[in-house]
MDAnalysis code that builds the backbone (N, CA, C; Angstrom):
import MDAnalysis as mda
import numpy as np

u = mda.Universe.empty(213, n_residues=71, atom_resindex=np.repeat(np.arange(71), 3), trajectory=True)
u.add_TopologyAttr("name", ["N", "CA", "C"] * 71)
u.add_TopologyAttr("resid", np.arange(1, 72))
u.add_TopologyAttr("resname", ["UNK", "UNK", "UNK", "UNK", "UNK", "UNK", "UNK", "UNK", "UNK", "UNK", "UNK", "UNK", "UNK", "UNK", "UNK", "UNK", "UNK", "UNK", "UNK", "UNK", "UNK", "UNK", "UNK", "UNK", "UNK", "UNK", "UNK", "UNK", "UNK", "UNK", "UNK", "UNK", "UNK", "UNK", "UNK", "UNK", "UNK", "UNK", "UNK", "UNK", "UNK", "UNK", "UNK", "UNK", "UNK", "UNK", "UNK", "UNK", "UNK", "UNK", "UNK", "UNK", "UNK", "UNK", "UNK", "UNK", "UNK", "UNK", "UNK", "UNK", "UNK", "UNK", "UNK", "UNK", "UNK", "UNK", "UNK", "UNK", "UNK", "UNK", "UNK"])
u.atoms.positions = np.array([
    [10.714, 12.523, -14.940],
    [9.806, 12.133, -15.994],
    [8.806, 13.237, -16.314],
    [8.785, 14.271, -15.500],
    [7.927, 15.443, -15.718],
    [6.440, 15.092, -15.798],
    [6.007, 14.197, -14.920],
    [4.590, 13.863, -14.855],
    [3.853, 14.926, -14.058],
    [2.659, 15.245, -14.464],
    [1.864, 16.234, -13.759],
    [1.243, 15.590, -12.524],
    [1.498, 16.153, -11.346],
    [0.961, 15.592, -10.111],
    [-0.562, 15.703, -10.042],
    [-1.126, 16.588, -10.811],
    [-2.576, 16.738, -10.813],
    [-3.261, 15.478, -11.349],
    [-2.517, 14.650, -12.092],
    [-3.063, 13.415, -12.629],
    [-2.981, 12.255, -11.642],
    [-2.421, 12.496, -10.475],
    [-2.307, 11.464, -9.456],
    [-3.690, 11.074, -8.947],
    [-4.018, 9.789, -8.993],
    [-5.319, 9.331, -8.529],
    [-5.207, 8.329, -7.392],
    [-4.051, 7.664, -7.253],
    [-3.921, 6.641, -6.226],
    [-2.457, 6.457, -5.840],
    [-2.234, 6.162, -4.555],
    [-0.898, 5.858, -4.054],
    [-1.005, 4.546, -3.285],
    [-0.142, 3.594, -3.627],
    [-0.087, 2.328, -2.912],
    [1.248, 2.255, -2.199],
    [1.212, 1.954, -0.903],
    [2.447, 1.903, -0.130],
    [2.511, 0.644, 0.714],
    [3.661, 0.431, 1.345],
    [3.853, -0.751, 2.182],
    [3.484, -0.492, 3.632],
    [3.038, 0.691, 3.953],
    [2.622, 1.000, 5.313],
    [3.730, 1.574, 6.174],
    [4.888, 1.841, 5.599],
    [5.999, 2.406, 6.365],
    [5.645, 3.812, 6.835],
    [6.200, 4.186, 7.985],
    [5.905, 5.508, 8.556],
    [6.281, 6.637, 7.611],
    [7.349, 6.460, 6.857],
    [7.761, 7.499, 5.905],
    [6.709, 7.716, 4.827],
    [5.918, 6.703, 4.567],
    [4.885, 6.818, 3.541],
    [3.551, 7.283, 4.115],
    [3.142, 6.740, 5.263],
    [1.797, 7.031, 5.757],
    [1.774, 7.814, 7.063],
    [2.912, 8.326, 7.500],
    [2.960, 9.067, 8.758],
    [1.918, 10.171, 8.818],
    [1.345, 10.361, 9.989],
    [0.243, 11.316, 10.155],
    [0.644, 12.752, 9.813],
    [1.861, 13.163, 10.193],
    [2.273, 14.550, 9.969],
    [3.270, 14.716, 8.831],
    [4.245, 13.821, 8.742],
    [5.318, 14.004, 7.764],
    [5.401, 12.906, 6.720],
    [4.460, 12.005, 6.698],
    [4.471, 10.952, 5.690],
    [4.137, 11.496, 4.313],
    [4.586, 10.791, 3.304],
    [4.363, 11.221, 1.926],
    [2.874, 11.404, 1.618],
    [2.064, 10.441, 2.022],
    [0.625, 10.519, 1.745],
    [-0.014, 11.680, 2.494],
    [0.410, 11.902, 3.729],
    [-0.113, 13.025, 4.506],
    [0.242, 14.356, 3.856],
    [1.481, 14.482, 3.422],
    [1.909, 15.725, 2.769],
    [1.182, 15.932, 1.437],
    [0.933, 14.856, 0.717],
    [0.199, 14.970, -0.545],
    [-1.224, 15.453, -0.303],
    [-1.876, 14.913, 0.722],
    [-3.266, 15.298, 0.966],
    [-3.392, 16.723, 1.490],
    [-2.342, 17.240, 2.117],
    [-2.375, 18.620, 2.621],
    [-2.066, 19.639, 1.534],
    [-1.400, 19.226, 0.478],
    [-0.930, 20.162, -0.541],
    [-1.852, 20.218, -1.755],
    [-1.285, 20.243, -2.912],
    [-1.995, 20.547, -4.142],
    [-2.978, 19.496, -4.627],
    [-2.861, 18.255, -4.221],
    [-3.719, 17.217, -4.782],
    [-4.348, 16.357, -3.681],
    [-5.377, 16.893, -3.010],
    [-6.006, 16.160, -1.910],
    [-6.981, 15.074, -2.349],
    [-7.361, 15.019, -3.610],
    [-8.369, 14.057, -4.070],
    [-7.728, 12.835, -4.704],
    [-7.120, 11.995, -3.875],
    [-6.551, 10.756, -4.375],
    [-6.861, 9.646, -3.379],
    [-6.667, 8.428, -3.830],
    [-6.962, 7.263, -3.013],
    [-5.650, 6.683, -2.494],
    [-5.629, 6.286, -1.242],
    [-4.447, 5.690, -0.646],
    [-4.732, 4.230, -0.307],
    [-3.861, 3.342, -0.762],
    [-4.049, 1.914, -0.548],
    [-2.815, 1.292, 0.091],
    [-3.054, 0.257, 0.862],
    [-1.967, -0.535, 1.411],
    [-1.699, -1.660, 0.423],
    [-0.443, -1.956, 0.169],
    [-0.050, -2.988, -0.797],
    [-0.832, -4.275, -0.556],
    [-1.380, -4.864, -1.610],
    [-2.240, -6.040, -1.485],
    [-1.483, -7.235, -0.915],
    [-0.212, -7.377, -1.232],
    [0.571, -8.489, -0.690],
    [0.768, -8.307, 0.803],
    [1.061, -7.080, 1.229],
    [1.214, -6.820, 2.656],
    [-0.117, -7.015, 3.389],
    [-1.223, -6.635, 2.764],
    [-2.535, -6.859, 3.364],
    [-2.778, -8.345, 3.572],
    [-2.409, -9.133, 2.585],
    [-2.625, -10.568, 2.662],
    [-1.810, -11.181, 3.800],
    [-0.572, -10.763, 3.955],
    [0.273, -11.288, 5.026],
    [-0.288, -10.892, 6.392],
    [-0.677, -9.630, 6.532],
    [-1.234, -9.180, 7.807],
    [-2.516, -9.939, 8.152],
    [-3.364, -10.137, 7.171],
    [-4.607, -10.874, 7.408],
    [-4.348, -12.339, 7.749],
    [-3.377, -12.941, 7.089],
    [-3.098, -14.352, 7.372],
    [-2.576, -14.534, 8.790],
    [-1.808, -13.581, 9.277],
    [-1.311, -13.674, 10.656],
    [-2.470, -13.513, 11.636],
    [-3.380, -12.634, 11.326],
    [-4.519, -12.380, 12.205],
    [-5.518, -13.532, 12.224],
    [-5.718, -14.158, 11.064],
    [-6.727, -15.202, 10.941],
    [-6.165, -16.621, 11.110],
    [-4.869, -16.730, 11.347],
    [-4.208, -18.037, 11.505],
    [-4.416, -18.952, 10.305],
    [-4.196, -18.423, 9.117],
    [-4.302, -19.223, 7.896],
    [-2.964, -19.229, 7.160],
    [-1.894, -19.328, 7.911],
    [-0.551, -19.269, 7.344],
    [-0.315, -20.358, 6.303],
    [-0.783, -21.570, 6.555],
    [-0.564, -22.671, 5.613],
    [-1.204, -22.390, 4.255],
    [-2.413, -21.864, 4.269],
    [-3.103, -21.556, 3.020],
    [-2.390, -20.435, 2.262],
    [-1.942, -19.432, 2.984],
    [-1.259, -18.307, 2.347],
    [0.081, -18.758, 1.784],
    [0.809, -19.594, 2.515],
    [2.084, -20.099, 2.006],
    [1.890, -20.878, 0.710],
    [0.840, -21.676, 0.649],
    [0.544, -22.425, -0.580],
    [0.217, -21.460, -1.717],
    [-0.558, -20.436, -1.415],
    [-0.903, -19.434, -2.433],
    [0.337, -18.735, -2.961],
    [1.256, -18.347, -2.072],
    [2.494, -17.695, -2.484],
    [3.334, -18.605, -3.376],
    [3.390, -19.896, -3.037],
    [4.159, -20.836, -3.856],
    [3.584, -20.922, -5.259],
    [2.261, -20.945, -5.360],
    [1.618, -21.021, -6.675],
    [1.872, -19.739, -7.462],
    [1.686, -18.602, -6.828],
    [1.887, -17.315, -7.514],
    [3.333, -17.162, -7.946],
    [4.263, -17.511, -7.083],
    [5.685, -17.378, -7.437],
    [6.099, -18.324, -8.557],
    [5.459, -19.476, -8.661],
    [5.795, -20.399, -9.731],
    [5.280, -19.909, -11.086],
    [4.208, -19.125, -11.037],
    [3.651, -18.570, -12.287],
    [4.559, -17.467, -12.778],
])
């Protein structure tokens, strides 16, 4: 698509090692190279699942997913 990487402002990933690895992950390589000024985010859906497991609110999250998926 010939997009200019200098316009990159944010990367959202699922947290996989290939994406966020400390030495060889995509985000790590991006920050070491030509465009170090960008924001890295963990996918909001994955954040929600991780938080629900930690806070023991699985029932509430399942209901939320059902509503969102129906929309």
